[in-house]
Backbone and ligand atoms as CSV (ligand in chain L), in Angstrom:
chain,resi,resn,atom,element,x,y,z
A,1,MET,N,N,98.132,145.793,127.010
A,1,MET,CA,C,99.351,145.733,127.812
A,1,MET,C,C,100.053,144.383,127.666
A,2,LEU,N,N,99.260,143.320,127.613
A,2,LEU,CA,C,99.846,141.984,127.498
A,2,LEU,C,C,100.611,141.789,126.190
A,3,PRO,N,N,100.091,142.232,125.049
A,3,PRO,CA,C,100.888,142.079,123.812
A,3,PRO,C,C,102.212,142.831,123.872
A,4,LEU,N,N,102.231,143.969,124.535
A,4,LEU,CA,C,103.486,144.715,124.666
A,4,LEU,C,C,104.500,143.931,125.498
A,5,LEU,N,N,104.035,143.334,126.603
A,5,LEU,CA,C,104.946,142.538,127.436
A,5,LEU,C,C,105.466,141.319,126.688
A,6,ILE,N,N,104.584,140.695,125.909
A,6,ILE,CA,C,105.017,139.532,125.127
A,6,ILE,C,C,106.040,139.956,124.078
A,7,SER,N,N,105.817,141.102,123.462
A,7,SER,CA,C,106.771,141.600,122.464
A,7,SER,C,C,108.114,141.920,123.103
A,8,LEU,N,N,108.090,142.557,124.263
A,8,LEU,CA,C,109.341,142.873,124.956
A,8,LEU,C,C,110.079,141.602,125.376
A,9,ALA,N,N,109.346,140.609,125.836
A,9,ALA,CA,C,109.968,139.340,126.218
A,9,ALA,C,C,110.587,138.665,124.999
A,10,ALA,N,N,109.918,138.723,123.865
A,10,ALA,CA,C,110.461,138.123,122.645
A,10,ALA,C,C,111.733,138.831,122.203
A,11,VAL,N,N,111.748,140.151,122.284
A,11,VAL,CA,C,112.951,140.914,121.920
A,11,VAL,C,C,114.083,140.586,122.881
A,12,PHE,N,N,113.781,140.486,124.155
A,12,PHE,CA,C,114.801,140.164,125.147
A,12,PHE,C,C,115.384,138.774,124.890
A,13,LEU,N,N,114.532,137.792,124.645
A,13,LEU,CA,C,115.011,136.436,124.379
A,13,LEU,C,C,115.813,136.375,123.087
A,14,ALA,N,N,115.404,137.131,122.081
A,14,ALA,CA,C,116.163,137.159,120.825
A,14,ALA,C,C,117.544,137.766,121.048
A,15,ALA,N,N,117.622,138.797,121.892
A,15,ALA,CA,C,118.918,139.413,122.188
A,15,ALA,C,C,119.824,138.441,122.940
A,16,ILE,N,N,119.262,137.694,123.863
A,16,ILE,CA,C,120.051,136.695,124.601
A,16,ILE,C,C,120.546,135.613,123.654
A,17,ALA,N,N,119.688,135.143,122.770
A,17,ALA,CA,C,120.080,134.113,121.802
A,17,ALA,C,C,121.174,134.625,120.878
A,18,TRP,N,N,121.050,135.867,120.428
A,18,TRP,CA,C,122.074,136.442,119.551
A,18,TRP,C,C,123.402,136.553,120.294
A,19,LEU,N,N,123.387,137.007,121.535
A,19,LEU,CA,C,124.611,137.141,122.323
A,19,LEU,C,C,125.277,135.778,122.525
A,20,HIS,N,N,124.476,134.760,122.806
A,20,HIS,CA,C,125.020,133.417,122.965
A,20,HIS,C,C,125.659,132.936,121.663
A,21,PHE,N,N,124.973,133.130,120.538
A,21,PHE,CA,C,125.507,132.722,119.238
A,21,PHE,C,C,126.796,133.476,118.931
A,22,TYR,N,N,126.818,134.772,119.200
A,22,TYR,CA,C,127.985,135.605,118.900
A,22,TYR,C,C,129.201,135.162,119.712
A,23,THR,N,N,129.023,134.961,121.023
A,23,THR,CA,C,130.165,134.586,121.858
A,23,THR,C,C,130.657,133.177,121.539
A,24,THR,N,N,129.738,132.268,121.246
A,24,THR,CA,C,130.146,130.910,120.875
A,24,THR,C,C,130.961,130.937,119.590
A,25,ARG,N,N,130.509,131.707,118.622
A,25,ARG,CA,C,131.219,131.800,117.346
A,25,ARG,C,C,132.570,132.489,117.525
A,26,LEU,N,N,132.628,133.517,118.370
A,26,LEU,CA,C,133.888,134.218,118.622
A,26,LEU,C,C,134.902,133.290,119.279
A,27,HIS,N,N,134.484,132.551,120.282
A,27,HIS,CA,C,135.401,131.629,120.961
A,27,HIS,C,C,135.874,130.532,120.016
A,28,SER,N,N,134.982,130.044,119.186
A,28,SER,CA,C,135.363,129.023,118.208
A,28,SER,C,C,136.378,129.578,117.215
A,29,ARG,N,N,136.180,130.814,116.804
A,29,ARG,CA,C,137.109,131.422,115.841
A,29,ARG,C,C,138.476,131.656,116.486
A,30,GLN,N,N,138.501,132.047,117.767
A,30,GLN,CA,C,139.782,132.242,118.451
A,30,GLN,C,C,140.544,130.918,118.518
A,31,LEU,N,N,139.855,129.846,118.886
A,31,LEU,CA,C,140.515,128.537,118.976
A,31,LEU,C,C,140.989,128.059,117.608
A,32,SER,N,N,140.151,128.167,116.593
A,32,SER,CA,C,140.533,127.651,115.270
A,32,SER,C,C,141.652,128.488,114.651
A,33,THR,N,N,141.675,129.785,114.937
A,33,THR,CA,C,142.755,130.627,114.403
A,33,THR,C,C,144.090,130.218,114.998
A,34,LEU,N,N,144.133,130.068,116.323
A,34,LEU,CA,C,145.392,129.661,116.957
A,34,LEU,C,C,145.779,128.251,116.513
A,35,ALA,N,N,144.815,127.355,116.420
A,35,ALA,CA,C,145.116,125.978,116.024
A,35,ALA,C,C,145.694,125.904,114.613
A,36,SER,N,N,145.291,126.811,113.744
A,36,SER,CA,C,145.769,126.769,112.359
A,36,SER,C,C,147.123,127.444,112.172
A,37,MET,N,N,147.620,128.137,113.186
A,37,MET,CA,C,148.910,128.821,113.074
A,37,MET,C,C,150.056,127.841,113.247
A,38,THR,N,N,151.221,128.247,112.749
A,38,THR,CA,C,152.423,127.431,112.921
A,38,THR,C,C,153.440,128.221,113.750
A,39,CYS,N,N,154.305,127.497,114.397
A,39,CYS,CA,C,155.342,128.114,115.218
A,39,CYS,C,C,156.283,128.901,114.307
A,40,PRO,N,N,156.485,130.190,114.563
A,40,PRO,CA,C,157.408,130.978,113.718
A,40,PRO,C,C,158.849,130.479,113.796
A,41,TYR,N,N,159.198,129.798,114.870
A,41,TYR,CA,C,160.577,129.352,115.045
A,41,TYR,C,C,160.850,128.034,114.322
A,42,CYS,N,N,159.994,127.023,114.523
A,42,CYS,CA,C,160.275,125.701,113.945
A,42,CYS,C,C,159.274,125.293,112.867
A,43,GLY,N,N,158.172,126.011,112.711
A,43,GLY,CA,C,157.213,125.696,111.652
A,43,GLY,C,C,156.222,124.606,112.001
A,44,HIS,N,N,156.249,124.102,113.217
A,44,HIS,CA,C,155.314,123.056,113.627
A,44,HIS,C,C,153.945,123.681,113.874
A,45,PRO,N,N,152.876,123.040,113.383
A,45,PRO,CA,C,151.537,123.604,113.647
A,45,PRO,C,C,151.159,123.452,115.123
A,46,PHE,N,N,150.448,124.462,115.636
A,46,PHE,CA,C,150.053,124.408,117.040
A,46,PHE,C,C,148.978,123.357,117.267
A,47,GLY,N,N,147.974,123.337,116.431
A,47,GLY,CA,C,146.930,122.326,116.553
A,47,GLY,C,C,145.880,122.666,117.602
A,48,GLN,N,N,144.789,121.901,117.542
A,48,GLN,CA,C,143.641,122.149,118.417
A,48,GLN,C,C,143.972,121.892,119.888
A,49,THR,N,N,144.753,120.862,120.170
A,49,THR,CA,C,145.085,120.523,121.556
A,49,THR,C,C,145.856,121.653,122.236
A,50,THR,N,N,146.827,122.214,121.528
A,50,THR,CA,C,147.603,123.327,122.083
A,50,THR,C,C,146.727,124.560,122.275
A,51,ALA,N,N,145.830,124.815,121.322
A,51,ALA,CA,C,144.944,125.979,121.433
A,51,ALA,C,C,144.031,125.845,122.650
A,52,ILE,N,N,143.448,124.682,122.837
A,52,ILE,CA,C,142.561,124.467,123.985
A,52,ILE,C,C,143.345,124.558,125.294
A,53,ALA,N,N,144.547,124.000,125.317
A,53,ALA,CA,C,145.371,124.075,126.533
A,53,ALA,C,C,145.740,125.520,126.852
A,54,SER,N,N,146.015,126.325,125.831
A,54,SER,CA,C,146.351,127.738,126.055
A,54,SER,C,C,145.167,128.491,126.631
A,55,ARG,N,N,143.983,128.252,126.052
A,55,ARG,CA,C,142.779,128.914,126.565
A,55,ARG,C,C,142.507,128.496,128.009
A,56,ASP,N,N,142.622,127.185,128.289
A,56,ASP,CA,C,142.364,126.692,129.641
A,56,ASP,C,C,143.372,127.245,130.641
A,57,ARG,N,N,144.637,127.392,130.216
A,57,ARG,CA,C,145.668,127.953,131.094
A,57,ARG,C,C,145.319,129.414,131.425
A,58,PHE,N,N,144.872,130.156,130.419
A,58,PHE,CA,C,144.491,131.560,130.631
A,58,PHE,C,C,143.319,131.645,131.612
A,59,LEU,N,N,142.298,130.814,131.410
A,59,LEU,CA,C,141.128,130.853,132.296
A,59,LEU,C,C,141.499,130.450,133.716
A,60,ALA,N,N,142.394,129.476,133.854
A,60,ALA,CA,C,142.829,129.057,135.190
A,60,ALA,C,C,143.583,130.176,135.894
A,61,GLN,N,N,144.434,130.903,135.140
A,61,GLN,CA,C,145.171,132.024,135.733
A,61,GLN,C,C,144.206,133.129,136.182
A,62,CYS,N,N,143.175,133.390,135.376
A,62,CYS,CA,C,142.189,134.414,135.744
A,62,CYS,C,C,141.432,133.993,137.007
A,63,ASN,N,N,141.006,132.738,137.062
A,63,ASN,CA,C,140.270,132.263,138.236
A,63,ASN,C,C,141.136,132.293,139.481
A,64,GLU,N,N,142.400,131.884,139.344
A,64,GLU,CA,C,143.305,131.896,140.498
A,64,GLU,C,C,143.497,133.319,141.014
A,65,THR,N,N,143.660,134.266,140.102
A,65,THR,CA,C,143.861,135.661,140.509
A,65,THR,C,C,142.610,136.214,141.172
A,66,ARG,N,N,141.432,135.867,140.641
A,66,ARG,CA,C,140.177,136.343,141.258
A,66,ARG,C,C,140.014,135.777,142.663
A,67,LEU,N,N,140.391,134.513,142.858
A,67,LEU,CA,C,140.286,133.910,144.186
A,67,LEU,C,C,141.290,134.528,145.157
A,68,ARG,N,N,142.483,134.849,144.634
A,68,ARG,CA,C,143.534,135.427,145.483
A,68,ARG,C,C,143.203,136.867,145.872
A,69,LEU,N,N,142.540,137.600,144.963
A,69,LEU,CA,C,142.215,139.011,145.195
A,69,LEU,C,C,140.712,139.222,145.024
A,70,PRO,N,N,139.901,138.719,145.949
A,70,PRO,CA,C,138.444,138.758,145.737
A,70,PRO,C,C,137.842,140.155,145.761
A,71,ASN,N,N,138.513,141.110,146.369
A,71,ASN,CA,C,137.953,142.457,146.469
A,71,ASN,C,C,138.432,143.395,145.370
A,72,CYS,N,N,139.208,142.866,144.427
A,72,CYS,CA,C,139.737,143.696,143.351
A,72,CYS,C,C,138.948,143.459,142.071
A,73,LYS,N,N,138.724,144.520,141.348
A,73,LYS,CA,C,138.114,144.418,140.025
A,73,LYS,C,C,139.260,144.430,139.028
A,74,ILE,N,N,139.486,143.301,138.364
A,74,ILE,CA,C,140.673,143.126,137.538
A,74,ILE,C,C,140.282,143.125,136.068
A,75,ASN,N,N,140.993,143.912,135.288
A,75,ASN,CA,C,140.812,143.919,133.844
A,75,ASN,C,C,141.956,143.107,133.240
A,76,PHE,N,N,141.697,141.827,132.954
A,76,PHE,CA,C,142.742,140.934,132.478
A,76,PHE,C,C,143.114,141.260,131.035
A,77,ALA,N,N,144.406,141.190,130.739
A,77,ALA,CA,C,144.858,141.326,129.360
A,77,ALA,C,C,144.349,140.112,128.592
A,78,ARG,N,N,143.774,140.355,127.438
A,78,ARG,CA,C,143.177,139.263,126.659
A,78,ARG,C,C,144.261,138.596,125.806
A,79,ILE,N,N,145.150,137.892,126.503
A,79,ILE,CA,C,146.293,137.244,125.855
A,79,ILE,C,C,146.420,135.828,126.384
A,80,TRP,N,N,146.450,134.858,125.470
A,80,TRP,CA,C,146.671,133.471,125.880
A,80,TRP,C,C,148.159,133.161,125.796
A,81,PRO,N,N,148.741,132.604,126.852
A,81,PRO,CA,C,150.129,132.147,126.751
A,81,PRO,C,C,150.171,130.844,125.960
A,82,VAL,N,N,151.075,130.772,124.997
A,82,VAL,CA,C,151.169,129.601,124.107
A,82,VAL,C,C,152.605,129.105,124.101
A,83,HIS,N,N,152.754,127.784,124.158
A,83,HIS,CA,C,154.070,127.182,123.984
A,83,HIS,C,C,153.999,126.209,122.814
A,84,CYS,N,N,154.981,126.271,121.941
A,84,CYS,CA,C,155.020,125.372,120.788
A,84,CYS,C,C,155.103,123.933,121.288
A,85,PRO,N,N,154.269,123.029,120.774
A,85,PRO,CA,C,154.319,121.637,121.231
A,85,PRO,C,C,155.581,120.917,120.769
A,86,SER,N,N,156.299,121.475,119.808
A,86,SER,CA,C,157.497,120.814,119.296
A,86,SER,C,C,158.772,121.353,119.944
A,87,CYS,N,N,158.954,122.687,119.923
A,87,CYS,CA,C,160.215,123.257,120.425
A,87,CYS,C,C,160.036,124.019,121.734
A,88,SER,N,N,158.812,124.116,122.249
A,88,SER,CA,C,158.492,124.785,123.522
A,88,SER,C,C,158.757,126.283,123.504
A,89,ALA,N,N,158.882,126.882,122.341
A,89,ALA,CA,C,159.086,128.340,122.279
A,89,ALA,C,C,157.832,129.033,122.805
A,90,PRO,N,N,158.032,130.065,123.652
A,90,PRO,CA,C,156.869,130.756,124.230
A,90,PRO,C,C,156.358,131.860,123.295
A,91,TYR,N,N,155.038,131.983,123.237
A,91,TYR,CA,C,154.401,133.040,122.456
A,91,TYR,C,C,153.197,133.558,123.226
A,92,GLU,N,N,152.630,134.640,122.697
A,92,GLU,CA,C,151.377,135.185,123.224
A,92,GLU,C,C,150.392,135.276,122.072
A,93,PHE,N,N,149.181,134.776,122.287
A,93,PHE,CA,C,148.121,134.887,121.287
A,93,PHE,C,C,147.165,135.981,121.750
A,94,HIS,N,N,147.133,137.078,120.993
A,94,HIS,CA,C,146.302,138.230,121.352
A,94,HIS,C,C,144.897,138.025,120.806
A,95,LEU,N,N,143.929,137.964,121.713
A,95,LEU,CA,C,142.560,137.630,121.329
A,95,LEU,C,C,141.893,138.748,120.534
A,96,ASP,N,N,142.261,139.982,120.799
A,96,ASP,CA,C,141.614,141.090,120.097
A,96,ASP,C,C,142.024,141.163,118.633
A,97,THR,N,N,143.281,140.858,118.350
A,97,THR,CA,C,143.775,140.949,116.981
A,97,THR,C,C,143.943,139.583,116.328
A,98,LEU,N,N,143.803,138.498,117.096
A,98,LEU,CA,C,144.004,137.127,116.620
A,98,LEU,C,C,145.397,136.969,116.004
A,99,GLN,N,N,146.399,137.574,116.659
A,99,GLN,CA,C,147.769,137.485,116.172
A,99,GLN,C,C,148.667,136.872,117.232
A,100,LEU,N,N,149.693,136.195,116.722
A,100,LEU,CA,C,150.686,135.563,117.586
A,100,LEU,C,C,151.890,136.482,117.685
A,101,ARG,N,N,152.364,136.689,118.909
A,101,ARG,CA,C,153.534,137.547,119.112
A,101,ARG,C,C,154.478,136.875,120.086
A,102,SER,N,N,155.723,137.309,120.037
A,102,SER,CA,C,156.682,136.848,121.027
A,102,SER,C,C,156.348,137.517,122.351
A,103,PRO,N,N,156.641,136.854,123.452
A,103,PRO,CA,C,156.309,137.455,124.756
A,103,PRO,C,C,157.098,138.735,124.976
A,104,ARG,N,N,156.488,139.620,125.757
A,104,ARG,CA,C,157.163,140.872,126.110
A,104,ARG,C,C,158.371,140.553,126.986
A,105,PRO,N,N,159.452,141.273,126.796
A,105,PRO,CA,C,160.614,141.016,127.656
A,105,PRO,C,C,160.298,141.345,129.104
A,106,GLN,N,N,160.804,140.496,130.006
A,106,GLN,CA,C,160.559,140.689,131.435
A,106,GLN,C,C,161.457,141.817,131.957
A,107,SER,N,N,160.911,142.577,132.878
A,107,SER,CA,C,161.697,143.631,133.503
A,107,SER,C,C,162.736,143.013,134.426
A,108,SER,N,N,163.956,143.514,134.370
A,108,SER,CA,C,165.020,142.950,135.206
A,108,SER,C,C,164.806,143.293,136.677
A,109,SER,N,N,164.022,144.324,136.975
A,109,SER,CA,C,163.802,144.712,138.365
A,109,SER,C,C,162.703,143.891,139.018
A,110,ALA,N,N,162.015,143.016,138.262
A,110,ALA,CA,C,160.913,142.226,138.789
A,110,ALA,C,C,161.365,140.933,139.427
A,111,VAL,N,N,162.658,140.765,139.697
A,111,VAL,CA,C,163.162,139.532,140.267
A,111,VAL,C,C,162.840,139.412,141.674
L,1,ZN,ZN,ZN,158.273,125.535,117.567
């Protein structure tokens, strides 16, 4: 019985280590992809500082919403808001596709 428990514990720890490695690598790839992109409007590179600021802004918005609505289960859109450091043009970085897009037009009735 003891060898079976040790084997199960080893498999469990290996799965945890793999999950940690996978998520760390995924987050690093998301940051480096955005950092290597250039602004479609002015051609200025976004850079690592802008990528980190975009990710931090997204996480802060998620935390603020969770604190404001503690009883709601929220499925956040996996989109980082990005502003060009040179011309301030707004964009959205989609984490699932690793693509930069212009923001969706705002509804006029949402005023
Ligand atoms: Zn720009």
